C-alpha positions in Angstrom: -107.8 -27.5 -0.5 -107.8 -23.7 -0.5 -105.0 -22.3 -2.7 -103.7 -18.9 -1.5 -101.5 -16.2 -3.1 -99.8 -13.8 -0.7 -99.3 -10.2 -2.1 -97.2 -7.9 0.0 -94.1 -5.8 -0.6 -92.5 -6.9 2.6 -90.5 -10.1 2.3 -90.9 -10.6 6.1 -94.7 -10.4 5.9 -94.8 -12.7 2.9 -92.6 -15.3 4.8 -94.8 -15.0 8.0 -98.0 -15.4 6.1 -96.8 -18.3 4.1 -95.5 -20.1 7.1 -98.6 -19.5 9.3 -101.1 -20.4 6.5 -99.2 -23.6 5.8 -99.9 -24.8 9.3 -103.5 -25.6 8.3 -103.8 -28.8 6.3 -106.6 -27.4 4.2 -104.6 -24.5 2.9 -101.8 -24.4 0.3 -99.8 -21.3 -0.3 -99.2 -21.5 -4.1 -97.1 -18.3 -4.4 -96.1 -14.9 -3.2 -95.8 -11.5 -5.0 -94.1 -8.3 -4.0 -96.4 -6.0 -6.0 -99.6 -6.0 -8.0 -97.9 -6.5 -11.4 -96.2 -9.7 -10.3 -99.4 -10.7 -8.6 -101.4 -10.3 -11.8 -99.2 -12.7 -13.7 -99.3 -15.2 -10.8 -103.0 -15.1 -10.5 -103.5 -15.8 -14.2 -100.9 -18.7 -14.1 -101.6 -20.2 -10.7 -105.4 -19.5 -10.3 -105.5 -19.2 -6.5 -108.8 -19.4 -4.6 -107.9 -16.5 -2.3 -105.3 -13.7 -2.2 -104.1 -11.8 0.9 -103.4 -8.2 -0.2 -101.4 -5.4 1.2 -102.6 -1.8 0.6 -99.4 0.3 0.3 -97.2 -1.3 -2.3 -94.8 -0.1 -5.0 -95.8 0.4 -8.7 -99.6 0.2 -7.9 -101.5 0.6 -4.6 -103.7 -2.2 -3.3 -107.0 -0.3 -3.8 -106.3 0.3 -7.5 -105.3 -3.3 -8.0 -108.3 -4.6 -6.1 -110.7 -2.6 -8.3 -109.0 -3.8 -11.5 -109.1 -7.4 -10.1 -112.8 -7.2 -9.3 -113.6 -6.0 -12.8 -111.5 -8.4 -14.8 -110.9 -11.4 -12.6 -113.1 -11.5 -9.4 -111.3 -13.4 -6.6 -111.8 -13.3 -2.9 -109.3 -10.9 -1.2 -108.4 -10.6 2.4 -106.8 -7.1 3.0 -103.9 -6.8 5.5 -103.3 -3.3 7.0 -101.4 -1.7 9.8 -104.7 0.0 10.6 -103.1 3.3 11.4 -105.6 6.2 10.9 -104.7 6.4 7.2 -104.5 2.6 6.8 -107.9 2.1 8.4 -109.5 4.5 5.9 -107.8 2.6 3.1 -109.1 -0.7 4.5 -112.6 0.7 4.4 -112.1 1.7 0.8 -110.9 -1.8 0.1 -114.1 -3.3 1.6 -116.2 -0.9 -0.6 -114.2 -2.0 -3.6 -114.9 -5.7 -3.1 -112.5 -7.1 -0.5 -114.0 -9.9 1.6 -112.4 -8.9 4.9 -109.6 -7.0 6.6 -107.1 -7.8 9.3 -104.2 -6.2 11.2 -100.6 -6.8 10.0 -98.4 -8.9 12.2 -97.2 -6.9 15.2 -100.0 -4.3 15.0 -102.5 -5.9 17.3 -101.8 -9.7 17.3 -99.4 -12.1 18.8 -98.1 -14.6 16.2 -100.5 -17.2 17.5 -103.5 -14.9 17.4 -102.5 -13.6 13.9 -102.2 -17.2 12.6 -105.6 -18.2 13.8 -107.2 -15.0 12.5 -105.6 -15.2 9.2 -106.5 -18.8 8.6 -110.1 -18.1 9.7 -110.4 -15.2 7.3 -108.9 -17.0 4.4 -111.2 -19.9 4.8 -114.2 -17.6 5.0 -113.0 -15.8 1.9 -112.7 -19.2 0.1 -116.2 -20.1 1.0 -117.4 -16.8 -0.6 -115.5 -17.6 -3.9 -118.1 -19.5 -5.9 -120.9 -17.0 -5.1 -118.7 -14.1 -5.7 -117.7 -15.3 -9.2 -121.3 -15.8 -10.1 -122.3 -12.3 -9.2 -122.1 -9.1 -11.3 -118.7 -7.6 -11.8 -116.8 -4.8 -10.1 -118.7 -2.0 -8.3 -122.0 -3.7 -8.5 -120.7 -6.7 -6.7 -118.9 -4.5 -4.1 -122.2 -2.7 -3.4 -124.2 -5.9 -3.1 -127.9 -5.4 -3.9 -129.4 -1.9 -3.9 -131.3 -1.2 -0.8 -134.4 1.0 -1.2 -134.6 4.2 0.8 -137.5 4.0 3.2 -139.6 7.2 2.9 -142.0 6.3 5.8 -141.0 6.3 9.4 -142.2 4.4 12.4 -145.3 5.6 14.2 -144.0 4.2 17.5 -140.3 3.9 18.6 -140.4 4.1 22.4 -138.2 1.5 24.1 -137.6 -0.6 20.9 -134.2 -2.0 20.4 -132.7 -3.4 17.1 -129.7 -5.6 17.6 -127.7 -6.6 14.5 -124.8 -9.1 14.3 -122.5 -9.6 11.3 -119.1 -10.9 10.2 -117.6 -11.6 6.8 -119.3 -9.3 4.3 -121.1 -7.5 7.0 -119.6 -4.1 6.4 -121.2 -3.7 3.0 -124.5 -5.2 4.2 -124.6 -2.8 7.2 -123.9 0.2 5.0 -126.8 -0.6 2.8 -129.2 -1.2 5.7 -128.2 1.9 7.6 -128.3 4.2 4.5 -132.0 3.3 4.3 -132.9 3.8 8.0 -135.1 6.8 8.7 -133.9 9.5 11.0 -136.2 8.4 13.8 -135.5 4.7 13.6 -135.4 2.8 16.9 -132.1 2.6 18.7 -129.7 0.2 17.1 -126.8 -1.8 18.5 -124.4 -3.6 16.2 -121.7 -6.2 16.7 -119.5 -6.6 13.5 -116.4 -8.8 13.8 -113.5 -6.5 13.0 -110.2 -5.5 14.4 -109.5 -3.1 17.2 -108.9 0.5 16.0 -111.0 -0.2 12.9 -114.5 0.1 14.4 -114.2 3.8 15.2 -113.4 4.7 11.5 -116.1 2.3 10.4 -118.7 4.1 12.6 -117.5 7.5 11.4 -117.8 6.4 7.8 -121.4 5.2 8.3 -122.2 8.3 10.2 -121.4 10.3 7.1 -123.6 8.1 4.8 -126.7 7.5 7.0 -129.5 9.7 8.2 -129.2 8.1 11.7 -126.2 9.0 13.9 -123.6 6.3 14.0 -120.8 6.1 16.6 -118.6 3.5 18.3 -120.1 2.3 21.6 -118.5 3.4 24.8 -119.3 2.5 28.4 -122.7 3.9 29.5 -123.7 5.3 26.1 -127.5 5.5 25.8 -129.4 3.6 23.1 -132.0 6.0 21.8 -134.0 6.4 18.6 -132.1 7.8 15.7 -128.7 6.5 16.9 -126.6 3.5 16.2 -123.8 2.1 18.5 -121.2 -0.2 17.0 -119.3 -2.6 19.4 -115.6 -1.5 19.6 -113.0 -4.0 18.3 -111.6 -6.3 21.0 -114.4 -5.5 23.5 -117.8 -7.1 24.1 -120.8 -4.8 24.1 -123.9 -5.7 26.2 -127.3 -4.0 26.5 -128.3 -2.8 29.9 -131.4 -1.1 31.3 -132.0 1.3 34.2 -135.7 2.1 34.5 -136.9 3.1 31.1 -133.3 3.9 29.8 -131.4 1.5 27.7 -127.6 1.8 27.6 -124.6 -0.3 26.7 -121.8 -1.7 28.8 -118.4 -2.2 27.0 -116.1 -4.7 28.7 -113.2 -7.1 28.4 -113.8 -10.9 28.7 -112.9 -14.1 27.1 -113.5 -14.6 23.4 -116.9 -16.3 22.7 -117.1 -18.4 19.5 -113.5 -17.2 18.8 -114.7 -13.6 18.8 -114.4 -10.4 20.9 -116.8 -8.6 20.3 -119.2 -11.5 20.1 -122.6 -11.4 18.6 -123.8 -14.1 21.0 -122.8 -11.9 24.0 -124.8 -9.0 22.7 -127.9 -11.0 21.6 -128.0 -12.7 25.0 -127.9 -9.4 26.9 -130.7 -8.1 24.6 -132.8 -11.2 25.4 -132.4 -10.7 29.1 -132.9 -6.9 29.2 -135.3 -6.1 26.3 -137.2 -9.3 25.6 -140.2 -8.8 23.4 -139.3 -5.1 22.9 -136.4 -6.1 20.6 -135.7 -7.2 17.0 -132.7 -9.4 16.4 -131.0 -9.5 13.0 -128.2 -11.9 11.9 -126.3 -11.1 8.7 -123.6 -12.7 6.5 -120.7 -14.3 8.2 -118.7 -17.5 8.7 -119.2 -19.7 11.8 -122.0 -19.8 14.3 -121.6 -16.7 16.5 -125.0 -15.2 17.2 -127.1 -18.2 16.5 -127.6 -19.3 20.1 -128.1 -15.7 21.3 -130.7 -15.1 18.6 -132.6 -18.2 19.7 -132.6 -16.8 23.3 -134.0 -13.5 21.9 -136.7 -15.4 20.1 -137.6 -17.4 23.2 -137.8 -14.1 25.1 -140.4 -12.8 22.6 -138.2 -10.8 20.3 -138.8 -10.7 16.5 -135.9 -12.3 14.7 -134.7 -12.0 11.1 -131.8 -13.6 9.1 -130.2 -12.6 5.8 -131.0 -15.1 3.0 -128.3 -17.3 1.4 -128.5 -15.6 -2.0 -127.5 -12.2 -0.7 -124.9 -13.4 1.8 -121.2 -13.3 1.1 -120.9 -16.2 3.5 -124.0 -18.1 4.5 -122.6 -19.4 7.8 -124.0 -17.5 10.8 -127.5 -17.1 9.3 -127.6 -20.8 8.3 -126.8 -22.0 11.8 -129.4 -19.7 13.3 -132.0 -20.9 10.9 -131.2 -24.6 11.6 -131.5 -23.9 15.3 -135.0 -22.5 14.8 -133.9 -19.1 16.0 -135.2 -17.2 12.9 -138.7 -16.0 12.4 -138.2 -14.7 8.8 -135.5 -15.0 6.2 -135.0 -11.8 4.2 -133.0 -10.7 1.1 -130.6 -7.9 1.9 -132.4 -5.5 -0.5 -135.5 -5.8 1.7 -133.9 -6.0 5.1 -134.4 -2.3 6.3 -138.2 -2.3 5.6 -138.5 -5.7 7.3 -136.6 -4.6 10.3 -138.8 -1.5 10.7 -142.0 -3.6 10.3 -140.7 -6.1 12.9 -140.0 -3.1 15.2 -143.5 -1.8 14.8 -144.9 -5.3 15.5 -142.8 -5.5 18.6 -144.1 -2.0 19.7 -147.7 -3.2 19.3 
């Protein structure tokens, strides 16, 4: 049973979250708090497994509370936000401060049914991360995961190589570390990270400021070229296409796959069909199985395939399923992932 504390200054949101979470037999809502001060006392007394956390609250904002919490009492937190431009930036700060995941507030981009399913999914993923999170180093060190070394050398060959990366829970921090270490002439990279609509653009902009490679949200027809990274937009599938020697992406609607849109499987399968042995597939931390079957198709098409190891994952779900399917050529610690990706790309180029 996963014990949840809801923290939000809106009585309506507290009521909706408590009602929807209670629909799952494996979740118990043990309390609700209107601000961080009340939440602090309830956390100490009730010892919940997960909290849902608003960002803009009276007496103390959610970011400040989260940082204090990660330092003194590490607990998995799912941030809820309206994801307005300012809210989206705050949500990114929350992820950097140690939040497990972020989602839209009711009414922002979800029907009640969609919101309920998404909230339950994220809370369960956060609960799965709890034991590993508590065992890790405190505060900022935990939020930043393992340090990723900057790669001084660059690839000798980059023509027509494609790196495809899929991630979910915990993936925002993992991707930041990987892309920070990418050289400016890295092969073209496409990424599917499970996150809400309106959030991916700000996530891409943030990474663009931190990395040597250029990072942007994928749009229909955008070319995949060395030194550039395209991130699948929220609520859209992103597929790799090819016209002659040119790789580009197609962004489209479509049914959810493995409960997700964008789906890692959709992207990986398109890479298997279009790029084959000229690609590297990477599956990172996340709950569920999205991407595992697609990574197997990439491997069967001749691509090199990597998976993040259990010790460095926030949630060892997606990589575990891919490994069990036989889709993974090499299991890699997050700290070594960028050099491994570049080595695999060079091997594919050869």
